[in-house]
Each structure stands twice: as structure tokens, then as C-alpha cells.
N, C-alpha and C positions, 0 to 999 in steps of 0.2 A: 273276302275271298273264301269260297267254300273249300272243303277238304280235298275234293277231287282236283280242282284247278290248282290248289297249292302243291299237291304232290306231282301233278303234271309239270308245273313250273320248275320245281326242284329237280325232277328227273331230266327235264330238258336242259337245264343249266349244266348239270354234271355230265350229261352225254356230250354236249357240244364242247365243254371244257376238256373232256377226256380225249376227243378226237384231235383237238388242237395241241394238247400236251404231247401226244404220241408223235404228231408231225414235227413239233418243235424239238423234241428229244432226238428224233432221227436226223434233223438238220444241225444238231449240236448247239441249239440256242438255249436249252435249259427249260425246266418246267415253269418257272415263274413267267418267262416270256410267253409260253404257251397259254397260261391262264389270262394274261393281259390281252393277247390277240383273240382269245375266245370271248372276252368281254366286249371287245370292239365289234365282233360279229353278232353278238347277242342284241346289241342296241343300247340305248334308244336312238342313237344318232345315225345308225345304219338302217336298212330296211326294217329293222325292229325285231323280227321273230317274236317269240312269246314273251321274252323277258323285258321287252321294252316298256310294258306297262307296270312292271313290278320292281323298278330300280330301287325305290325307297325301302321295300321289304328286304331285298337282297342286301342292301347296305347295312340295315339293322342287324341282320344275321351275321354279316361279315365282320361287323364291329366286335362281336364276341370272339371271333378268331384273332383279331388284332390284340385284344386284351390278353388272351391266353398266350399268344406269341410273345408279347412283352414280358409276361410272367416267366416263361421259360428262358428268355434271354437274361432276365434278372437272376435266375437260378444258376446260370453259368458264370455270373460275376462273383466268383468266390474271392473275398477280400485278400486271402493269403496269396492266391495265384496272381491277382492284380498287382499286389505289392512287389512280387518278384519281377514283373515286367514294367514297373512303374516308369522307368526312364524312357523306354521306347513308347510306352503308352501315352505319356504326356507330351514328349517332344514331337512324335510323329502323328499319333492318332488325334489327340485333342488339339495339337498344334495345327494340323491341317484344317480342322473345322474353324478354329479361330482365325487362321490366315485367310481362308475363303470368305468368312464373314466380314472381316475388316476390308478386304479387297473389294468385294461387291458392295459393301456399305458406301465406301468412298466413290466407287464408280457410278452407282445409281443416284447418289446425291448430286454428282456433276451432271447427270442426265435429267435432273429435276424431280426425282422421286424422293420420298422420305428416307432418312438414314435407317429408320426402323425396318422398313421394307427391305432395303438392301442387306441389312444384317441377317434377316430371316432367309432371304434368297441365297446368300452365301453359305449359311448353315445347312440349308437343304442340299445345295450342290456339293457340300463337304462330306456328305454321307456316301458310303459305299455298301454294297450288298453282301452281308455276311452269309446269307443263304447261297447266293451264286458262287462266291469266292471259295468258301469252305468246301462246297460240293466239288468244285473243279480241282481244288488242291488234293482232295481224297482220290478223285478219279485218276489224276496224274501221278499219285504216290509221291507228292511233293510237300505234304503237310509238315513233315519233320525235317525238311531241308532248311538251309539257312534262310533263304528268302521266304519259305513258308511260315517259319516262326515269326519272322519280322512282319509279314503281312497280317498274321493273326493278332499280334500286338497292336498294329494299327487299327484293325477292326474293333478290338475291344475298347480302345480309346475313343473311337468314333461313337460306338454304342453308348459308352459312359457319358459322352457329352450330351446325349439326348435328354438326360434327366434334368440338368439345369436349364436346357433350352426350352423344354416343354413348360417348365415353371416360369421362364422368363417372358415367353410370348404374351400371356395374359397381363403380366405386369407392364410390359411395354405399351400394350393397347390402353390399359387403364391409366397409365402415366400420360398418354397423349390426350385422353378425353376427360380426365377427372382431376380434382384438386389434390394437393399434396397430402391432405388429411385422409382422404379416401385411399390414396396410394399406400399410406402407412398402415391403414386399417386392413387392407388386402394383404399386405406383407405379413402382419401379425397373424391373420387368419391362416395363411399358408403355413407358417411356423407351427401353429397349434395343430393343424390337420396332420402335418408330417409327424409330430409327436404322437398323435393318436395312432397313426399307422405303425409307428415303432412299437407301441403297446400291443397292437394286434399281432404283429409279426414276431415279436420277441417273447410275449407272455401268453396271450389268450390262445392263439392258434396252436403253439407247441403243446400247451396243456391238453387241448382238445384232441390233438393227434396222438399223444401218449395214451390218453384214456381209450381211444379207439383201438390202438395197438394192443393194449392190455386185455381188452375185451374180444380181440380177434375179430373185429367187425369192420370189414373192408368197405361196406356201404357207408357206415358212419364216417370212416376216414375220408372218403370221397366228398361226402356232404359237407363236412367240416371245412375241407379245403376250398370247395367252390363257394360256400357261404362266406368264408373269409375274403376270397378274391372279390366277390361282388359287393360285399359290405365296404371293403376298401375303396372300390370304384365309386360307390355312392357317396362316401365321405369326402373323397377328393374332388368329385364333381360339385359337391355342395360349396367347396371353397373356390369354385370357378376355375379349377385346373383340369387338364384332360384326364380321362379315365385310364388311358394307357400309362400315365405316369404312376398312378397308384398301383397298378398291377406290376409294373417294373420294380418299384421300390419294395413291394412285398416279396417278390422273387429274390431280390438282393438280400433281404433280411433272412431269408430261409436258405440261402446258398451254402451256409456252413452247418445246416441242420443235419441231424442223423437221418432224417426222412427224405433228404434231397432226391435220391434216385426214385423213391416210391412216389414222390410228388410229380416227378417228370413222367413216370409211367402212367399216372392217373390222368394227367392233362393231355398227353400225347395223342390218344385216339381222337379227341375232340378237336385239337388244334389243327391237325392236318387238313381235315375237310373244311373247317371254317376259314383257314388261311387261304385255301383254294378259292373260296367264295370272295375273300377280300381282294385278291388280285384280279379275279374276274370282275368284281365291281369297279376296280380301278380302270380296267379296260373299257367298261361301259361308260366311263366319264370322258373318254377320249372322243372328241368330235372331229371326224375326218374333214369337215368343212373348215374348222379352225385350223387344222393342220395344213390344209391347202392354201387358205387365205393368208396364213402367217408363215408359210414354208421357209421363206428366206430368213426371217427373224429367228425361227426355231433352229434352222441349220447353223446360222451364225453363232447363236448362243451356245448350242451343243458343241460346236467345234472349239469355241473359246474355252468352255469348261473342260473338255478332254485335254486340251493342250496345257492349260493352267494347272489342272490337278496333276497331270503327269510330271510337269516340272517341279511343282511344289513338293509332291511326295518324294521325288528323287533327291531334291536338295535337303529336305528334312531328314531323310535316311542317311545322307552323307554327314550331316551335322551330328547325327546320333552315332556316328562311327562305323556305319555299314560300308561294305565295299561298293564300288561303282555298279557292278553287275547286279547286286542285290537291290541297290537303289533304283536302277532303271526298271528292273522287273517289278518292284513294288509299285512304281509309278504307273506302269501299264496295267497292272492287275487291279489297281484301285481307282482308275481315272473315270469310271462310270459312276452313276448315281444310284443309291441303293433303296431298299424297300422302306426304310425309316423316313425317307423323303416324303412318301405318300402320307404317313402318319402326321408328320410336322405340317405338311401342306394342308391337309384336311383341317387341322386345328387352326392354322393361320387364317384360312379362308373363312371358317366359321366365326372367327374373331374380327373379321373385316379388314385384315391386313391385305388380302388380295380380293379383286373382283372376280366374278365367275369367269370372265373372259381371260384374265390373267392366269387364273388357276388352270384353265384349259390348256393354255400355252405351256405352263410349267409341267403339267401331267404329260404332255406330249414329249417334252424335252427329257424328262426322267425315263419314260418308257422307251424312247429311242436309244438312250444311252445304255439301258439294260440289254436291249436287243443286240447292240454292237459290242457288248462286254467280252464275249468269247473271241470275237475277231481281234479286238484290241489286245487281249491277253496273248493270243498266238503271235501277233505282230511283235509284241515286246520280247517274247521268248526267242523269236528269230533274230531280232536285232542284237540281243545279248549274245546269242550263239555265234553270229557272224562277225560282229565288230568288237565286242568287249572282252570275251573270255580270254583271247590271246594276249590282251594287255595286262591281265591279272598276274600276280606273282605265283606261278606254279610251273612245274617242269614240263617241257615238251619232250615227247619220246625221242631219245637220242638214237642215232643209227646203230650204235654198237650194242644196244640193249637186246638181250635174247632171253627166251624162256621156253622150257620144254612144254610148259602149260601157259596158255594165254586165256585170261579171264576178261570177258567183255560185259560190262554192266556192273557197277559197284554199288548196288543197293545192299540191303542187309544180307541177302543170300549171297551175292557176289563177295562181300566182305568176309562172310563166314568161310566160303570156299578158299579165299586167299589166305586166311588165317590158318586153315588146315594144311594148305600147301607149304606155308612158311614153317610150320611146326614139323612137318614131315621132311623138311629140307629139299623140297622139289623146286627147282628153279622156275620162276613164273614172272610174268608181267601182267598188269591189269590195266584195262582201258575203260574210260568213260568220257562221253562228250558233255556231261553235266558238270560244270565247274564246282558246284556245291558238294557233289558226291566225291569228286576228286580231292577236294580240300579236306573233307571229313575222313576219307580213307587214309590220306597221308598223315593226318593227325593220329591215326591208330597205328602208324608205323608200317603200313602196307605199301608195297612197291607199285604205286599207281601213277598213271600218266594221263594227261588230257589227250583225247584223240577220238575221232569218229571212225568206227570200223568200216563204214560204207565208203570211205575215201581210200583210193588205191595207194596213195603215198603213205598213209598211216599203216595200212596192212603190210606194205613193203618194209617199213621201219620196224614193225613188230616181228618180222622174219617168220611169217606164217608158213612159208615153204619148209622151214626147218623144224617147226614145232611138232610135238607129238599129239597134243590134244588141245581143244578149246572148250571153255565152259561159257555158255551164254546165259545171262540173267537180265532179261529186259522185260519190263512189265507190259509195255504197249504192244499188242498183238501184231499190228501192221509192221512196225519197225522190226520186231522180232523175226518175222518172216523174211523181210528184206535182208537183214543181216545174215540169217542162216542160209538164204539162197546164195549169197555171195560166198560164204565160207564153204559151201558144198562143192565149190569149184577146186578146192585144194584136196587132192586124193590122199595126201599123207596124213590128213587130220582126222582124229576121232572127235566128232562134235557131240557135246553134251549140252542139252538145252532145257531150261526150266520153263514150263508152260503154266497157263492159268486154267486150262480145261482140256478134256479129252479131245475135243474138236481141234484145238490148236496143235495138240500132240500128233494127231493123224496127218494134219496138213504139213507139218514139218517133216514127217517121215516120207511124204510124197516128194518133198524137195530134196531128199537125200540125207537128212540128218539121222545118224545111226542110233543115238541114245537120247531119248526124250522121256520126260516124266512130269506129270502134274504134281506140283508141290502139295496141293490140297489132298490128293489121293494118297500119296506116300505118308503125309503127316497123319492122315485119318487112320491108315492101317497101323502105324506105329502106336498111336493113342489107343486104338482098338485093342491091340495086343496087351497093352498095360491094363486096360479095363478087364479083359479076360483073366489076366493074372490076379487082379483084385477080387474077382469072383471065385477064385480057387481053382481055375483051370490050370492044368500042368503046363510048364513052359514049353515042353516039346509039342504038346497038343496045340497050343496057341500059335507056335511058329509054323506048324503044319497048316493050320487054317489060313494064316496070312499068305503062305506060299501058294496054297490052292487058289486063293482069290487073285493073287498076282498072275498065276498061270491062266486062269479063266479070262481075266481082263486082257492078257496078251493075245489069247486066241480070238477074242472078240475084235481086238485091234487089227489082227491079221486079216480077218474076214472083211472088216470095213475098209482096210487098205486095198484089198483085191478088188472090191467093188468101186 
């Protein structure tokens, strides 16, 4: 391939991927699904486009992204943090992978397949997507909620299970095809290679990195890191193990290093683009003909996996001592199949565990499950909100409870406002329809009740007709506008609302909300005043500057409001 056609090929791939990612994000499917769909459109099984003739080259480039992705995942596996969550990590995360492996091993043996194939199939189906789930948890501001922490422990356990699994697959294959003497030889080779990686990660690379830092040589730092990664990959491939396992182990060894954050920053610019190519290459492996020819089989297996994973995750959460609502949420959040499945599947196919046809069916199942993940998560949230939260042990808002101040939304900002009211001895009540937020707030000693402010019965019990003011702290803009629109019908209420942007602030004012402010703007002005003081600006002068900026922004708001 000449240089012109190569750059044309890369430009075309990224352009198509960009269009699909934008569309996928608008539909709420996530970026990973967008890359996979872009791969389907690029070929080679569809009309082809330009990438159809370059699948192998794209896969080779994408493999670099997988290596760097596994390295960064390893960096997140800090032993101290893993030890703190060891119970949930083992019972739920690793437990789910083991349960799925045993279940499908037995099931496929009954259907006439080898137990080894069933074991790998179950392990693949036992994975969930860290990239998808963590992104959605952050978008919904639920990462630090009770179910968010539980889900994260699950994901870490699943990710950790990949290490022995990637080492096990080659041994399973060799055990099927070779003598016991060869099997033992392979085992000792693996042990020797892992010892060599320990030497690279704990001794050689840290020495090289320290030398680079002392010399203030960033280029040397980057070269030492990438050299270590690719040497590790070569060493572990020599032992017949997957390259991704070597990168993962090296990342784990460096997770407690003083250079951890610098290592992440060095790898990150390369990882993003290469991972985009990886998921695009996965999409290019999806054969629409296979999907159509085996549609009933694919849909049956997909449905089975979603149901079984939901039930298993819920049961394991309950065994681990979690509440029913947390368990059910965990089940729906994790019932899809994650990106590690593609890594394991590629390894297993290259080792002869799956035929190309079987691999095509598996890729279709994994991809469809990821496409459906956001719908499944929303379904789980609705089920918990409608049927389960009322059965949990928390107080329902009593008729006689009154407050001059009503706080709606008990995130960190709502909790802070409730604490201020409590210390100022202002009678208040706080409402939230998220059980985890209610539970956390009550543990802090705040007068919090479960209730949805959009329900007229809840508003009646909160005695909004008699209240003086209401403070609204809701992260999701659409729900914030709906709640404020309802509250604006109460003429006695002074409505204070926290927004995420100036745009939301103006829209709320049009709904009739009297007092709105973007938390980011206010906090920026407060921090800005402190910076001015640090530079020797007089306090009176700094306060005047802040007041002037606030006045200017208010005038701009008024002009925008009139228009």
C-alpha cells in the first residue's frame, strides 16, 4: 500500500467512525456502539467501501490499541484498593464469571460440545463493559451511590478474572492436543515468563523511569515506557500467551508506582484513537449474512444471557449483603457483555476453540448486547423505582411533616443546603426519589424522605402551599425543568434552583423560577476572588470585580430572557 492510499484509508475510517459515533451518542447508545456500527458499514461483509480490502491492516493497528487499553486497565488495579473491596470483588465480580463459565460448560456439554468450549463461552458472557458502565454512572452522577460502588466492585472483579482466563485458554487447548509432559513444559514456561515480567515491571522499568525524571527528559520517559510494554508483549507471546495479558500484568505491577499518573498521561493520547480502531475492526467482523441466517439462534442466546446474568448478579449481590434494590440495579447494569469479550474471543478463535462461523455468531451476540445495554439499564432503574424502593426500610413522608423550606434532590449540594438549614434552625424537609440518596442523607442525620416531587400526592404531603421557599438540586436537566415547571404553579414559593449551565438557567427563568444560578459560575467567581487575593489584590477591589462580573452577567441574562 502506498502512502497516499494508506492515509486515504485512515482518513476514511476515522471520518465514517466519527459520523456513526455522533449519531450513536445522540441516540444514547454510547461511543463504543457507534464504532462497532461504523465497522459494519465499512465492510468487508457490507458493500465494502474502501476499508473492505484493508481489514488485516486495520486489525494490526487496532491490536496496539488493545495492548494499551489493557495496560491502562492494569494501572487502575491498585492492590491496596482491590484489597478494600475484596469481598464484593470475589463474591460478585469473580463469582459471576465462574458461575457463567460452569453453567455454560455444563449446558454445552449436554448439547454435544466440549466442556472447554463451554467454559470459554461462559467466561466471555460473564464479562461486562467497564467503559460503557463507568461512563453512564458518571453521566447519571451515580458513581458514588450505593449501587454505583457495588457495580464498580463487580467490574473490577470481572476485569481481574481476565488475567487467569487469558493464561488458561492456551493451556486448555494444549491440554486437549498435547501430552502431559508438553503441558507441564508449557506451564513452567508460563511461570518463568511471568517472573521475567515481574523483573521488568518492578526493577528495570522503574530504574529507567527514575533516570528519565532526574534528567528531565520526557522523550526518554515515553520511550522507556513503550519499550517496556512492547518487550513485555514479545516475551509473553514467546510463551504462547496473549500479548494483552503481558500489558495487563505490567500495568498492575506499576499501579502502585509514583509514576502512575504520568504513565496514564503518556499512554492516553495513543490509546483513545487506537481503541476506536479496535472497536471499528470488531464491527468489520460482523457479517450481516451470518446475523440473518442465524437470527433465531443469536436472539435466543442473547435473551438467555441477559436473563441469566441479571438473575445471577442480583443473587450474588444479595449473598454479599446488598439490599434488593441495589442487587436488581446491579443485575440490569451488568447483564450485557463487555469489550473484554472481544479480546478473549479473538484469542480463543486464534487458538482453535471456535470456528470462524462460531466466532461470527459470538461477535454478533456481544455487539447486540452492548447496543441494548443503555435500554436495559433504564429498564432496571424504572423497575426499582416503581416496585422495589417502597419495600425498602425507609420513612415515607408523613402527612403532618411540614417545613418552611423544602429541599428537592439530596445529592451533595442538596445535603449541604439541608445541613445549613439544620444548623440555622430553619424547619425543613428534604425529598428525593433515589433510595440510595435518601439512605445516605438519613445516615448523615438529615430530615430526608423518599418521594417524587412530580407526584401531586407527594407535593400535598410536603405542604408546599404553606412553605416559604424550595431549593431544587437535580443534576438531570430534563427532570429539573419538569420539577421547576410544576413548582412554579405555587405562587407562595420562592424557588431556588441549581443549574449546570447558563442555558438551563435562562430556560428555568422562562418557566417562572425566580432564583437560579449555575454552580460552576458561582464557584468559579469564589475561587477567582481567592486567586486575586493571592496575587495581592485588595479584598475590597476583588469583591468589586466579582460584583461587577455578576452584574454584567445578570444584564446579559436579562437581554437573553427578553429575546
